[in-house]
N, C-alpha and C positions, 0 to 999 in steps of 0.2 A: 827436637830441642824445645819447641814451644810447649809440648806436652809435659816434659820434665820440669820446666819452669812453673807451669800451672800447678802441678802436683806439689812442688816445693812451696809455692806461695800459699796453697790451701793448707798444707801442714803447719806452716808458720802461723797462719791465721788461727789455727785451733789451739796453739800453745798459749797459755795464759802466763804472762810474766808479771810477777809481783815483786816490786822493788821495796825493800825494807828501809825504814828510816833509822838511822843510828842515834843513840842517846845514852842516858845513864838511868839507873834505877836505885832507889833506896827503899826502905820499908818502914812501916808504922804498925802499931797494934791497938790503937783506940779508934774504933770505926764509927762511932756516933757521938755527937751529931755530925752529919756531913752537910756540906754546902748545897748539895743537890737534893737530898732526901730527908734532911732533918734527922729525926730519931727513927725513921723507918729502916728496919733491918734489910740489908741488900746482900746478905751472905758474906762469904769470906774471900771470894775470888774477885777482889775489887781493887781500885787504885784511885789515887788523887793525881790530878793533872797539874803540871807546872804552867807558868805563863806561856810556854812554848805552844801548848795545846788548848788552854782554858777558853780563850775567846769569849769572855763574859758569860761563861756557863753553857755555851752552845755545845760543848763536848759532853755534858751530863747525859748519862745513859748509853753513850757509845761504847763499843767493845773493841779491844785491841788484843792481838796475839803478840806475845812478848817472848823473846829468846835471849838468854845470856850469851854474850860473845867474848867476855873476858874480864879480867880484874881491872880495877882503877887504882890499886895501891899495891904495896909489897907484902901486905899481911897474909893474904890467901892467894898464892900464885895461880891456882886452878880452881876457881870457885864454881864454875858452871857444871850443871848436872847433865846437859845435853837435851833436856826436855824443853817444851814450850808450855805456856800457860795463856789462857784467854781471860782477860779481866774487864770488868765494867767500870767506867769512870763514875764515881759517886761523890767526889770531893775535890776541893781546890787545895793545892799545895802552894802556900803563899810565897810572895817574893822572897828570895833568899833560899828557896827550896834547893836541896842538894842534888836532886835528880830530875830528869825529864818526867819520869813517872815515879810516884811514891806508892809502891805496891803494898798490899796487905802482907803481913808476915807469912801467911799461908801461901800466897801467890809467889812471893820472893823465894821461899824455901823450896818450892817446886822446881824452880829453875837454877837456884844457886845456894851455896852455903851461906847462912845468915851471918856467920862470923865475918864475912867479907864486908858487910855493911853497905857498900856501894859497888855496883858493877856496871860494865858496859853492856848495852842491849841493842837489839834490833827490834822494831815494833812495826806492826801493820794494822790497819783497820780490819776487824774480824768479819 
């Protein structure tokens, strides 16, 4: 019995459990200047963080893996593509921001139909 318990405990210790945080995402298409990098090009797999993550800019440069989990409106009932995307935080989405993350249009379109405009997401530090 002890041996079985020890094996189970060892296996559970090897399993990494990642708990995603739920939020919402919108998208934007003007990438510079950004609050974190000014006019320096950071590519297109980028995002702006809302007040939920911003922390006075401490989130600049951090990467998040994002997955669409569903619609937020009646316009597009099934907006998700089933894919995930990893984005780098390069900007601040000011107060009144409509999403937890404001993804670049390219990042948003990887995980969802842009016609949806706003989607439900799960996100994790990458």
